[in-house]
C-alpha positions, 0 to 999 in steps of 0.5 A: 539560156541553157539547152532545151530552154523554151522561154518567152516574156509576154510584155510590151516592149519598153522604149529606149531611153538615153537619160535615166529618169529617177523617182526624184525626177518625177517627185519634183515635177509632180510636187510630191514625195518620192514615197508618193511616187513609188506608191503610185507606180509600184503599188507601195503603201503610201495613201493618195487620191486617185488624181494624184496617182494618175497625175504621177503616172502621167508625168512618169509616162511623159518623161519616159520612166521605166522601172528598174526591175533589177533593183526591185528584185534586190529589194523584194527578193523577186522580179515581177514575173511569173514563171510557167513550167510547160508540160507540153503546152508549148506545142498544144493548140490551145497554149494561146488561150492559156497564155492569153488568160495569164498575160491579161491578169498579169499585165493588170498587176504590172507583171510579166509571164515566162515559160520553161518547157518540161521535156520527157528527159528532165526532172520536174526538179531541174526544171523548177531550178531553171524557173527560179534562176529568174527570181519570179514572184510565183510559179504555175505548172501547165499541161497540154492535156488534163492529166494527173501530175505527181509532184515530189513532196519537197517541190509541191510548195514551189508551185502555186497552181496547177493549169489544165492538170491536177496534183496527184496528192491534192497538195497544190490548187488545181484548175481543171475543165469540168470534163463530166459536166461538159459531156452532160451538157452536150448530151442534153443539148443533143437530146433537146434536139430530138437525137435519141440513138447516140454513139460516142467515139471517145479518146481512150486511155486519158483522164478526159476521155474517161471522165467524158464517158462517165458524164455521157453514160449518166446523163443518158441514163437519167433521160432513160436512153441507152447509148449505141456504144462508146468506141475508141478512136485509135488502136492504142491504149492511150489516145494520140493523134498520131496513132492508127485511127479506127474512126472510119471502121467504127462509122461503117459498123454503125451504119450497118446496124442500128443507125445512130442519129447522132455521133459524139466525138472525143475531139474535133479531129475525131469529128473531122474523120466522122464527117469524111466517112459520113461523106463517103457513105452519102450521108448528110450532116445534120439531116441524116446524122448529127455530129458534136465534139469537145475542144473547139479548135476554131480553125478546124471547127469553123471550117468544116462544112457544116460547121461543127457544134463543139464544147469549148474548153475553159483555157482562157479562164483557167489562165486568168484565174491562175494568175489571180490565185498566184497573185493573191495576198492570202492564198486559199488552201489547196483545192480542185476547181473545175471550170465549165466548158462553153457550148459552141453551137454551129450547124452540125446538130 
């Protein structure tokens, strides 16, 4: 591996063999042709009954047959691998869900997944070159948060799908969370719970934050309500969880004016700060003020007291759908697909 290369392969470890088992060995044992064996194990064109297919697979398992990936790569021009260019994804708390979605669909197709990290000092082209060295069947680009990515025109054809980000010029099919729809849903939920004075402590300077604010305002306007305000969670123009927080000061100001009966938070970390600020003021959640959020970082949201109601990002669904798109025989024209959030009801509303 070269320096700066983060790499993982998600697959079941194969057991060690002392004897090489060939397709001919399996064919002789099963009483079928080598072509039939190849079709049963590798998805070839040979026609056979399900009974024959299962018989061949059972004998291959019994004999300890392991596919020679290198030989298949020479024949096909690619290995049964899907490469992922990881734009910060490896360090994201949501990486596991995206990878699980990719992995589950890949296993079903007899494929494995690996990732190469795209660091700030590297060009996208150099990272794609690293990925292509492994001769993958397809390549995806995945980001740690929803944003626009401007792929060079000459490289757009090398990427089969964008995950949790969108290709700026629309040249690549992109799978992203429906941020605006998710905001509308959580606002409807708060309104249905009888909350009318709702403030939003949002994530400034990022695409997800702007789309969520749009949905927040639109849903309140349609309901005939005015928001108590939309406030930036941090002092910087672009949100970072390491930036100086403004959450406590916003909560203090809200409590000294027209007190909200609900505070919507840009993510679960912001919600955790809101919990602390309300506790210092002697207020109870949800009796005095309801709190809701986005992301569903389970280790955080489920352990707050009371547990936090939040909108879960569709990361696993994005990973699963991405793999289906990558392995499709006839890919669809490039398009943007927005996947819905999932409301996780807990006790904070």
